[in-house]
N, CA, C and O atoms as a CHARMM CRD file, in Angstrom:
* protein
*
  308
    1    1 MET  N     -1.13400 -12.13900  -4.86600 PROA 1      0.00000
    2    1 MET  CA    -1.43000 -11.43400  -4.50100 PROA 1      0.00000
    3    1 MET  C     -0.86000 -10.15800  -4.60600 PROA 1      0.00000
    4    1 MET  O      0.23600 -10.07300  -4.05200 PROA 1      0.00000
    5    2 LYS  N     -1.17600  -9.37900  -5.02100 PROA 2      0.00000
    6    2 LYS  CA    -0.06700  -8.12300  -5.69200 PROA 2      0.00000
    7    2 LYS  C     -0.80400  -6.71700  -4.71000 PROA 2      0.00000
    8    2 LYS  O     -1.92100  -6.21100  -4.81500 PROA 2      0.00000
    9    3 ILE  N      0.30300  -6.39600  -3.79700 PROA 3      0.00000
   10    3 ILE  CA     0.02000  -5.34500  -3.18500 PROA 3      0.00000
   11    3 ILE  C      0.92100  -4.18200  -3.76500 PROA 3      0.00000
   12    3 ILE  O      2.12800  -4.21600  -4.00500 PROA 3      0.00000
   13    4 GLU  N     -0.20800  -2.87500  -3.96900 PROA 4      0.00000
   14    4 GLU  CA     0.86700  -1.53200  -4.66900 PROA 4      0.00000
   15    4 GLU  C      0.42400  -0.90900  -3.67000 PROA 4      0.00000
   16    4 GLU  O     -0.64600  -0.98700  -3.06700 PROA 4      0.00000
   17    5 ILE  N      1.83700   0.07500  -3.45600 PROA 5      0.00000
   18    5 ILE  CA     1.96100   0.97200  -2.78800 PROA 5      0.00000
   19    5 ILE  C      1.73200   2.50800  -3.88500 PROA 5      0.00000
   20    5 ILE  O      2.43500   2.64100  -4.88700 PROA 5      0.00000
   21    6 LEU  N      0.85600   3.37000  -3.56500 PROA 6      0.00000
   22    6 LEU  CA     0.70500   4.14000  -4.18300 PROA 6      0.00000
   23    6 LEU  C      1.05300   5.47300  -3.75600 PROA 6      0.00000
   24    6 LEU  O      0.44300   5.92000  -2.78400 PROA 6      0.00000
   25    7 GLY  N      2.12900   6.34200  -4.44600 PROA 7      0.00000
   26    7 GLY  CA     2.44400   7.90900  -3.70300 PROA 7      0.00000
   27    7 GLY  C      3.77100   7.98400  -4.61000 PROA 7      0.00000
   28    7 GLY  O      4.44900   7.13900  -5.19400 PROA 7      0.00000
   29    8 SER  N      3.84000   9.56000  -4.44200 PROA 8      0.00000
   30    8 SER  CA     4.89200  10.02400  -5.25500 PROA 8      0.00000
   31    8 SER  C      6.36300   9.50500  -4.43700 PROA 8      0.00000
   32    8 SER  O      7.42600   9.96300  -4.85700 PROA 8      0.00000
   33    9 GLY  N      6.36900   8.75100  -3.52100 PROA 9      0.00000
   34    9 GLY  CA     7.81400   8.81800  -2.85200 PROA 9      0.00000
   35    9 GLY  C      8.48000   9.74800  -1.91000 PROA 9      0.00000
   36    9 GLY  O      9.63500  10.16900  -1.85200 PROA 9      0.00000
   37   10 CYS  N      7.26700   9.97700  -1.08300 PROA 10     0.00000
   38   10 CYS  CA     7.45500  10.76200  -0.07700 PROA 10     0.00000
   39   10 CYS  C      7.58700  10.35600   1.35600 PROA 10     0.00000
   40   10 CYS  O      6.75900   9.47000   1.57000 PROA 10     0.00000
   41   11 PRO  N      8.27100  10.62900   2.40800 PROA 11     0.00000
   42   11 PRO  CA     9.11000   9.75300   3.43900 PROA 11     0.00000
   43   11 PRO  C      7.41300   9.18600   3.89300 PROA 11     0.00000
   44   11 PRO  O      7.70400   7.99100   3.83600 PROA 11     0.00000
   45   12 LYS  N      6.23400   9.17600   4.20300 PROA 12     0.00000
   46   12 LYS  CA     5.01600   8.33000   4.64100 PROA 12     0.00000
   47   12 LYS  C      5.43500   7.63000   3.42400 PROA 12     0.00000
   48   12 LYS  O      6.16200   6.73600   3.85500 PROA 12     0.00000
   49   13 CYS  N      5.39100   7.53200   2.19700 PROA 13     0.00000
   50   13 CYS  CA     5.15200   6.37700   1.12300 PROA 13     0.00000
   51   13 CYS  C      5.83600   5.49500   1.57000 PROA 13     0.00000
   52   13 CYS  O      5.32500   4.50500   2.09400 PROA 13     0.00000
   53   14 PHE  N      7.13600   5.66000   1.46200 PROA 14     0.00000
   54   14 PHE  CA     8.37500   5.01500   1.79600 PROA 14     0.00000
   55   14 PHE  C      8.16800   4.15600   2.91000 PROA 14     0.00000
   56   14 PHE  O      8.44400   2.95800   2.84600 PROA 14     0.00000
   57   15 GLU  N      7.61400   4.79000   4.10800 PROA 15     0.00000
   58   15 GLU  CA     7.51800   4.16000   5.60200 PROA 15     0.00000
   59   15 GLU  C      6.09000   3.47200   5.31000 PROA 15     0.00000
   60   15 GLU  O      5.94400   2.35600   5.80900 PROA 15     0.00000
   61   16 THR  N      5.55000   3.73800   4.93300 PROA 16     0.00000
   62   16 THR  CA     4.04400   2.64800   4.55000 PROA 16     0.00000
   63   16 THR  C      4.37900   1.53400   3.36700 PROA 16     0.00000
   64   16 THR  O      3.60900   0.58600   3.21800 PROA 16     0.00000
   65   17 GLU  N      5.47300   1.67100   2.59000 PROA 17     0.00000
   66   17 GLU  CA     5.70100   0.48400   1.85800 PROA 17     0.00000
   67   17 GLU  C      6.66100  -0.47800   2.99900 PROA 17     0.00000
   68   17 GLU  O      6.19200  -1.61300   2.90400 PROA 17     0.00000
   69   18 ARG  N      7.72200  -0.49100   3.95500 PROA 18     0.00000
   70   18 ARG  CA     8.45400  -0.70600   4.65800 PROA 18     0.00000
   71   18 ARG  C      7.57500  -1.90900   5.67100 PROA 18     0.00000
   72   18 ARG  O      7.75900  -3.08100   5.99900 PROA 18     0.00000
   73   19 ARG  N      6.47100  -0.78000   5.94200 PROA 19     0.00000
   74   19 ARG  CA     5.34800  -1.53400   7.23900 PROA 19     0.00000
   75   19 ARG  C      4.81400  -2.76600   6.01700 PROA 19     0.00000
   76   19 ARG  O      5.18000  -3.93800   6.11000 PROA 19     0.00000
   77   20 VAL  N      4.17800  -2.41700   5.23000 PROA 20     0.00000
   78   20 VAL  CA     3.79200  -3.43000   4.24000 PROA 20     0.00000
   79   20 VAL  C      4.57300  -4.60200   4.20900 PROA 20     0.00000
   80   20 VAL  O      4.20700  -5.63300   4.77300 PROA 20     0.00000
   81   21 GLN  N      5.61700  -4.50600   3.59000 PROA 21     0.00000
   82   21 GLN  CA     6.89100  -5.54900   3.78100 PROA 21     0.00000
   83   21 GLN  C      7.15300  -6.71800   4.74000 PROA 21     0.00000
   84   21 GLN  O      7.24300  -7.94600   4.70300 PROA 21     0.00000
   85   22 LYS  N      7.21700  -5.88400   5.46400 PROA 22     0.00000
   86   22 LYS  CA     7.39500  -6.08300   7.21000 PROA 22     0.00000
   87   22 LYS  C      5.89600  -7.42800   7.34200 PROA 22     0.00000
   88   22 LYS  O      6.09200  -8.63000   7.15700 PROA 22     0.00000
   89   23 VAL  N      5.00600  -7.03900   7.56500 PROA 23     0.00000
   90   23 VAL  CA     3.85000  -7.41900   8.09100 PROA 23     0.00000
   91   23 VAL  C      3.64400  -8.45400   6.69400 PROA 23     0.00000
   92   23 VAL  O      3.16400  -9.56100   6.93600 PROA 23     0.00000
   93   24 VAL  N      3.86000  -8.25000   5.78500 PROA 24     0.00000
   94   24 VAL  CA     4.37900  -9.41400   4.54700 PROA 24     0.00000
   95   24 VAL  C      4.76400 -10.59700   4.85900 PROA 24     0.00000
   96   24 VAL  O      4.03200 -11.58400   4.79000 PROA 24     0.00000
   97   25 GLN  N      6.29200 -10.61100   5.33800 PROA 25     0.00000
   98   25 GLN  CA     6.83700 -11.49600   5.82100 PROA 25     0.00000
   99   25 GLN  C      6.64300 -12.02200   6.70400 PROA 25     0.00000
  100   25 GLN  O      6.66200 -13.25200   6.71500 PROA 25     0.00000
  101   26 GLU  N      6.34100 -11.18600   7.94800 PROA 26     0.00000
  102   26 GLU  CA     5.26600 -11.63300   9.06800 PROA 26     0.00000
  103   26 GLU  C      4.46900 -12.72900   9.25500 PROA 26     0.00000
  104   26 GLU  O      4.29100 -13.56500  10.14100 PROA 26     0.00000
  105   27 LEU  N      3.93800 -12.42600   7.90700 PROA 27     0.00000
  106   27 LEU  CA     2.44000 -13.48500   7.96600 PROA 27     0.00000
  107   27 LEU  C      2.69900 -14.49400   7.12100 PROA 27     0.00000
  108   27 LEU  O      1.84900 -15.38400   7.14000 PROA 27     0.00000
  109   28 GLY  N      3.83000 -14.68000   6.19900 PROA 28     0.00000
  110   28 GLY  CA     4.59600 -15.60600   5.50600 PROA 28     0.00000
  111   28 GLY  C      3.53600 -15.89000   4.05400 PROA 28     0.00000
  112   28 GLY  O      3.23500 -16.95800   3.52200 PROA 28     0.00000
  113   29 LEU  N      3.16200 -14.55900   3.71900 PROA 29     0.00000
  114   29 LEU  CA     2.14500 -14.41800   2.44400 PROA 29     0.00000
  115   29 LEU  C      3.40100 -14.36000   1.40800 PROA 29     0.00000
  116   29 LEU  O      4.56100 -13.96900   1.53700 PROA 29     0.00000
  117   30 GLN  N      2.64600 -14.93600   0.29600 PROA 30     0.00000
  118   30 GLN  CA     2.90000 -14.97100  -0.99500 PROA 30     0.00000
  119   30 GLN  C      2.22700 -13.84200  -1.57400 PROA 30     0.00000
  120   30 GLN  O      1.00600 -13.84300  -1.73100 PROA 30     0.00000
  121   31 ALA  N      3.15300 -12.63500  -1.98100 PROA 31     0.00000
  122   31 ALA  CA     2.74900 -11.60700  -2.28100 PROA 31     0.00000
  123   31 ALA  C      3.56000 -10.60300  -2.92200 PROA 31     0.00000
  124   31 ALA  O      4.61800 -10.29700  -2.37100 PROA 31     0.00000
  125   32 GLU  N      3.23900 -10.05900  -3.97100 PROA 32     0.00000
  126   32 GLU  CA     4.23700  -9.09900  -4.96500 PROA 32     0.00000
  127   32 GLU  C      3.83300  -7.80400  -4.34400 PROA 32     0.00000
  128   32 GLU  O      2.71500  -7.29000  -4.33600 PROA 32     0.00000
  129   33 VAL  N      5.35900  -7.21300  -3.63300 PROA 33     0.00000
  130   33 VAL  CA     4.97000  -5.39700  -3.41500 PROA 33     0.00000
  131   33 VAL  C      5.46900  -4.86500  -3.99600 PROA 33     0.00000
  132   33 VAL  O      6.66400  -5.06000  -4.21900 PROA 33     0.00000
  133   34 VAL  N      4.56200  -3.65700  -4.67100 PROA 34     0.00000
  134   34 VAL  CA     5.10800  -2.90500  -5.67300 PROA 34     0.00000
  135   34 VAL  C      5.07800  -1.52500  -5.39300 PROA 34     0.00000
  136   34 VAL  O      4.22900  -1.21400  -4.55900 PROA 34     0.00000
  137   35 HSD  N      5.59500  -0.83100  -5.73900 PROA 35     0.00000
  138   35 HSD  CA     5.25200   1.04000  -5.57400 PROA 35     0.00000
  139   35 HSD  C      5.26600   1.87900  -6.87800 PROA 35     0.00000
  140   35 HSD  O      6.22800   2.29200  -7.52600 PROA 35     0.00000
  141   36 VAL  N      3.84700   2.02800  -7.09900 PROA 36     0.00000
  142   36 VAL  CA     3.54000   3.16500  -8.36200 PROA 36     0.00000
  143   36 VAL  C      4.05400   4.39400  -7.78200 PROA 36     0.00000
  144   36 VAL  O      4.04800   4.53900  -6.56000 PROA 36     0.00000
  145   37 TYR  N      4.35800   5.01000  -8.32000 PROA 37     0.00000
  146   37 TYR  CA     5.03500   6.45400  -8.32400 PROA 37     0.00000
  147   37 TYR  C      4.42700   7.40400  -9.38500 PROA 37     0.00000
  148   37 TYR  O      4.69100   8.58000  -9.13600 PROA 37     0.00000
  149   38 ASP  N      3.56900   7.18600 -10.67500 PROA 38     0.00000
  150   38 ASP  CA     3.18000   7.47100 -11.34300 PROA 38     0.00000
  151   38 ASP  C      1.73900   8.19000 -10.95300 PROA 38     0.00000
  152   38 ASP  O      0.68300   7.61900 -10.68000 PROA 38     0.00000
  153   39 MET  N      2.03900   9.77700 -11.01600 PROA 39     0.00000
  154   39 MET  CA     0.83900  10.53600 -10.79900 PROA 39     0.00000
  155   39 MET  C     -0.52300  10.21900 -11.00200 PROA 39     0.00000
  156   39 MET  O     -1.52400   9.81700 -10.40900 PROA 39     0.00000
  157   40 MET  N      0.03000  10.70400 -12.48400 PROA 40     0.00000
  158   40 MET  CA    -1.25900   9.90100 -13.49700 PROA 40     0.00000
  159   40 MET  C     -2.00100   8.51200 -12.91300 PROA 40     0.00000
  160   40 MET  O     -2.97900   8.33600 -12.18500 PROA 40     0.00000
  161   41 GLU  N     -1.25000   7.79300 -13.45000 PROA 41     0.00000
  162   41 GLU  CA    -1.55300   5.82800 -12.67900 PROA 41     0.00000
  163   41 GLU  C     -2.85100   6.17100 -10.92800 PROA 41     0.00000
  164   41 GLU  O     -3.95200   5.75200 -10.57200 PROA 41     0.00000
  165   42 ILE  N     -1.84800   7.09600 -10.39000 PROA 42     0.00000
  166   42 ILE  CA    -2.41700   7.31900  -9.22500 PROA 42     0.00000
  167   42 ILE  C     -4.13200   7.92900  -8.94300 PROA 42     0.00000
  168   42 ILE  O     -5.07000   7.43300  -8.31900 PROA 42     0.00000
  169   43 ALA  N     -3.95400   9.57000  -9.93600 PROA 43     0.00000
  170   43 ALA  CA    -4.97900   9.77500  -9.99000 PROA 43     0.00000
  171   43 ALA  C     -6.19100   9.26900 -11.08100 PROA 43     0.00000
  172   43 ALA  O     -7.30500   9.78500 -11.17000 PROA 43     0.00000
  173   44 ARG  N     -5.71200   8.19500 -11.83600 PROA 44     0.00000
  174   44 ARG  CA    -6.98000   7.20300 -12.48800 PROA 44     0.00000
  175   44 ARG  C     -7.45700   6.20800 -11.65800 PROA 44     0.00000
  176   44 ARG  O     -8.25800   5.41700 -12.15700 PROA 44     0.00000
  177   45 ARG  N     -7.19800   6.09700 -10.70900 PROA 45     0.00000
  178   45 ARG  CA    -7.46800   4.91600  -9.61300 PROA 45     0.00000
  179   45 ARG  C     -8.42500   5.66600  -8.33300 PROA 45     0.00000
  180   45 ARG  O     -8.99600   5.15500  -7.36900 PROA 45     0.00000
  181   46 ARG  N     -8.30400   7.30800  -8.85900 PROA 46     0.00000
  182   46 ARG  CA    -9.40600   8.06800  -8.15400 PROA 46     0.00000
  183   46 ARG  C     -8.57000   8.03600  -5.94600 PROA 46     0.00000
  184   46 ARG  O     -9.10400   8.09800  -4.83900 PROA 46     0.00000
  185   47 VAL  N     -7.25900   7.92300  -6.39900 PROA 47     0.00000
  186   47 VAL  CA    -7.18300   8.37600  -4.71300 PROA 47     0.00000
  187   47 VAL  C     -6.49300   9.78100  -4.80700 PROA 47     0.00000
  188   47 VAL  O     -5.68700  10.17900  -5.64700 PROA 47     0.00000
  189   48 MET  N     -7.07000  10.47900  -3.63000 PROA 48     0.00000
  190   48 MET  CA    -7.14300  11.93800  -3.67600 PROA 48     0.00000
  191   48 MET  C     -5.72600  12.36100  -2.73900 PROA 48     0.00000
  192   48 MET  O     -5.03300  13.34900  -2.98200 PROA 48     0.00000
  193   49 PHE  N     -5.46900  11.35600  -1.59800 PROA 49     0.00000
  194   49 PHE  CA    -4.67600  11.24300  -0.49000 PROA 49     0.00000
  195   49 PHE  C     -3.72100  10.55400  -0.42800 PROA 49     0.00000
  196   49 PHE  O     -4.20200   9.63500   0.23600 PROA 49     0.00000
  197   50 THR  N     -2.28600  10.15500  -0.68400 PROA 50     0.00000
  198   50 THR  CA    -1.56200   8.97200  -0.70500 PROA 50     0.00000
  199   50 THR  C     -0.59200   9.76500   0.47500 PROA 50     0.00000
  200   50 THR  O     -0.58000  10.98900   0.61000 PROA 50     0.00000
  201   51 PRO  N      0.34800   8.65000   1.43000 PROA 51     0.00000
  202   51 PRO  CA    -0.16400   7.24300   0.74000 PROA 51     0.00000
  203   51 PRO  C     -1.31200   6.41100   0.42200 PROA 51     0.00000
  204   51 PRO  O     -2.30400   6.98700   0.86700 PROA 51     0.00000
  205   52 ALA  N     -1.69400   5.11800  -0.25000 PROA 52     0.00000
  206   52 ALA  CA    -2.69600   4.90200  -0.23200 PROA 52     0.00000
  207   52 ALA  C     -2.09800   3.24200  -0.83700 PROA 52     0.00000
  208   52 ALA  O     -1.05200   3.03100  -1.45100 PROA 52     0.00000
  209   53 ILE  N     -3.17500   2.20900  -0.41100 PROA 53     0.00000
  210   53 ILE  CA    -2.85500   0.90800  -0.30200 PROA 53     0.00000
  211   53 ILE  C     -3.73400   0.58500  -1.36300 PROA 53     0.00000
  212   53 ILE  O     -4.72200   1.31100  -1.47100 PROA 53     0.00000
  213   54 ALA  N     -3.53100  -0.77500  -2.54700 PROA 54     0.00000
  214   54 ALA  CA    -4.07000  -1.38500  -3.35900 PROA 54     0.00000
  215   54 ALA  C     -4.04500  -2.03200  -3.17200 PROA 54     0.00000
  216   54 ALA  O     -3.01600  -2.18500  -2.51400 PROA 54     0.00000
  217   55 ILE  N     -4.85800  -3.38400  -3.30000 PROA 55     0.00000
  218   55 ILE  CA    -4.69800  -5.04200  -2.87900 PROA 55     0.00000
  219   55 ILE  C     -5.59800  -5.84000  -4.35600 PROA 55     0.00000
  220   55 ILE  O     -6.82500  -5.75000  -4.39600 PROA 55     0.00000
  221   56 ASP  N     -4.98100  -6.43700  -5.25800 PROA 56     0.00000
  222   56 ASP  CA    -5.37500  -6.76500  -6.48600 PROA 56     0.00000
  223   56 ASP  C     -6.05800  -5.79400  -6.82800 PROA 56     0.00000
  224   56 ASP  O     -7.24900  -5.99300  -7.06800 PROA 56     0.00000
  225   57 GLY  N     -5.52500  -4.51000  -6.94500 PROA 57     0.00000
  226   57 GLY  CA    -6.49500  -3.62000  -8.02400 PROA 57     0.00000
  227   57 GLY  C     -7.18900  -2.57000  -7.41900 PROA 57     0.00000
  228   57 GLY  O     -7.51500  -1.51700  -7.96800 PROA 57     0.00000
  229   58 GLU  N     -7.45800  -2.99100  -5.95700 PROA 58     0.00000
  230   58 GLU  CA    -8.73800  -2.48800  -5.63600 PROA 58     0.00000
  231   58 GLU  C     -8.12400  -1.03100  -4.38200 PROA 58     0.00000
  232   58 GLU  O     -7.04600  -1.19000  -3.81200 PROA 58     0.00000
  233   59 VAL  N     -8.61500  -0.27400  -4.23100 PROA 59     0.00000
  234   59 VAL  CA    -7.71600   0.73300  -3.61200 PROA 59     0.00000
  235   59 VAL  C     -8.14100   0.46300  -2.08700 PROA 59     0.00000
  236   59 VAL  O     -9.34700   0.65200  -1.93000 PROA 59     0.00000
  237   60 LYS  N     -7.51600   0.10200  -1.01500 PROA 60     0.00000
  238   60 LYS  CA    -8.19900  -0.35500   0.32800 PROA 60     0.00000
  239   60 LYS  C     -8.13800   1.14800   1.42200 PROA 60     0.00000
  240   60 LYS  O     -8.85300   1.58700   2.32300 PROA 60     0.00000
  241   61 LEU  N     -6.99200   1.53800   0.80900 PROA 61     0.00000
  242   61 LEU  CA    -6.47800   2.40200   2.30900 PROA 61     0.00000
  243   61 LEU  C     -6.03400   3.82800   1.51700 PROA 61     0.00000
  244   61 LEU  O     -5.49600   3.62200   0.43000 PROA 61     0.00000
  245   62 SER  N     -6.18800   5.27700   1.91600 PROA 62     0.00000
  246   62 SER  CA    -5.55000   6.22700   1.76500 PROA 62     0.00000
  247   62 SER  C     -5.38700   7.35600   2.63500 PROA 62     0.00000
  248   62 SER  O     -6.33100   7.71500   3.33800 PROA 62     0.00000
  249   63 GLY  N     -4.57900   7.79200   2.65100 PROA 63     0.00000
  250   63 GLY  CA    -4.93800   9.69500   3.40700 PROA 63     0.00000
  251   63 GLY  C     -3.47000   9.16500   4.55900 PROA 63     0.00000
  252   63 GLY  O     -3.02600  10.11400   5.20400 PROA 63     0.00000
  253   64 HSD  N     -2.96800   8.19000   4.74000 PROA 64     0.00000
  254   64 HSD  CA    -1.95400   8.24300   6.17500 PROA 64     0.00000
  255   64 HSD  C     -1.81900   6.77800   6.39800 PROA 64     0.00000
  256   64 HSD  O     -2.57500   5.84600   6.12300 PROA 64     0.00000
  257   65 VAL  N     -0.60500   6.82500   6.99400 PROA 65     0.00000
  258   65 VAL  CA     0.47700   6.09600   7.30400 PROA 65     0.00000
  259   65 VAL  C     -0.23300   4.69000   8.13600 PROA 65     0.00000
  260   65 VAL  O     -0.52500   4.85900   9.31900 PROA 65     0.00000
  261   66 PRO  N     -0.46800   3.49100   7.58300 PROA 66     0.00000
  262   66 PRO  CA    -1.23600   2.38300   8.15200 PROA 66     0.00000
  263   66 PRO  C     -0.41500   2.10600   9.42900 PROA 66     0.00000
  264   66 PRO  O      0.64900   2.71900   9.51400 PROA 66     0.00000
  265   67 SER  N     -0.70800   1.38500  10.30000 PROA 67     0.00000
  266   67 SER  CA     0.12100   1.29500  11.36500 PROA 67     0.00000
  267   67 SER  C     -0.09100  -0.36600  11.11600 PROA 67     0.00000
  268   67 SER  O     -1.02200  -0.88100  10.49700 PROA 67     0.00000
  269   68 GLU  N      1.06900  -1.07200  11.79000 PROA 68     0.00000
  270   68 GLU  CA     1.04200  -2.81200  11.08300 PROA 68     0.00000
  271   68 GLU  C     -0.42700  -3.36500  11.49600 PROA 68     0.00000
  272   68 GLU  O     -1.10500  -4.05800  10.73700 PROA 68     0.00000
  273   69 GLU  N     -0.80500  -2.99400  12.71700 PROA 69     0.00000
  274   69 GLU  CA    -1.88000  -3.94900  12.70600 PROA 69     0.00000
  275   69 GLU  C     -3.32800  -3.42900  12.06000 PROA 69     0.00000
  276   69 GLU  O     -4.39300  -3.84000  12.51900 PROA 69     0.00000
  277   70 GLU  N     -3.25500  -2.35600  10.80100 PROA 70     0.00000
  278   70 GLU  CA    -4.25900  -2.09600   9.94000 PROA 70     0.00000
  279   70 GLU  C     -3.97800  -3.22400   8.93600 PROA 70     0.00000
  280   70 GLU  O     -4.77900  -4.08000   8.56100 PROA 70     0.00000
  281   71 ILE  N     -2.59900  -3.05700   8.54100 PROA 71     0.00000
  282   71 ILE  CA    -2.40900  -3.80600   7.25600 PROA 71     0.00000
  283   71 ILE  C     -2.62600  -5.21600   7.30900 PROA 71     0.00000
  284   71 ILE  O     -3.03000  -5.91100   6.37700 PROA 71     0.00000
  285   72 LYS  N     -2.22500  -5.72700   8.87800 PROA 72     0.00000
  286   72 LYS  CA    -2.63100  -7.30300   9.09600 PROA 72     0.00000
  287   72 LYS  C     -4.15900  -7.08300   8.67300 PROA 72     0.00000
  288   72 LYS  O     -4.40000  -7.78400   7.69000 PROA 72     0.00000
  289   73 ALA  N     -5.44200  -6.23000   9.15000 PROA 73     0.00000
  290   73 ALA  CA    -6.46900  -6.36200   8.95200 PROA 73     0.00000
  291   73 ALA  C     -6.93700  -6.37900   7.47300 PROA 73     0.00000
  292   73 ALA  O     -7.88000  -7.02500   7.01600 PROA 73     0.00000
  293   74 LEU  N     -5.88300  -5.33200   6.64800 PROA 74     0.00000
  294   74 LEU  CA    -6.41800  -5.36200   5.34400 PROA 74     0.00000
  295   74 LEU  C     -6.08400  -6.67900   4.91000 PROA 74     0.00000
  296   74 LEU  O     -7.00700  -7.33700   4.43000 PROA 74     0.00000
  297   75 LEU  N     -4.52700  -7.39000   5.00700 PROA 75     0.00000
  298   75 LEU  CA    -4.42600  -8.25400   4.19300 PROA 75     0.00000
  299   75 LEU  C     -4.91400  -9.98100   4.68500 PROA 75     0.00000
  300   75 LEU  O     -4.49700 -11.02800   4.18800 PROA 75     0.00000
  301   76 LYS  N     -5.80500  -9.82700   5.68500 PROA 76     0.00000
  302   76 LYS  CA    -6.63700 -10.91100   6.22000 PROA 76     0.00000
  303   76 LYS  C     -7.95100 -11.55900   5.52900 PROA 76     0.00000
  304   76 LYS  O     -8.45500 -12.67300   5.38600 PROA 76     0.00000
  305   77 LYS  N     -8.26700  -9.90700   5.10700 PROA 77     0.00000
  306   77 LYS  CA    -9.50000 -10.02500   4.47800 PROA 77     0.00000
  307   77 LYS  C     -9.46900 -10.96600   3.23000 PROA 77     0.00000
  308   77 LYS  O    -10.49500 -11.16000   2.57800 PROA 77     0.00000
């Protein structure tokens, strides 16, 4: 599983990344978590608001810092 945090590097983006890392560890998932900072790449994926989370290339959430429960729900699907 590849989880991408899409965002310019603002505090909300870093908080989203921190929460994702925590949930991945808690659930014991085998996942690569990467942060995509390139705004051209973010725009290419049609993300209008950051932070955003993409799982295996598909944008699942954007525009707010998700709770740990939201992240767990995304990762269990």
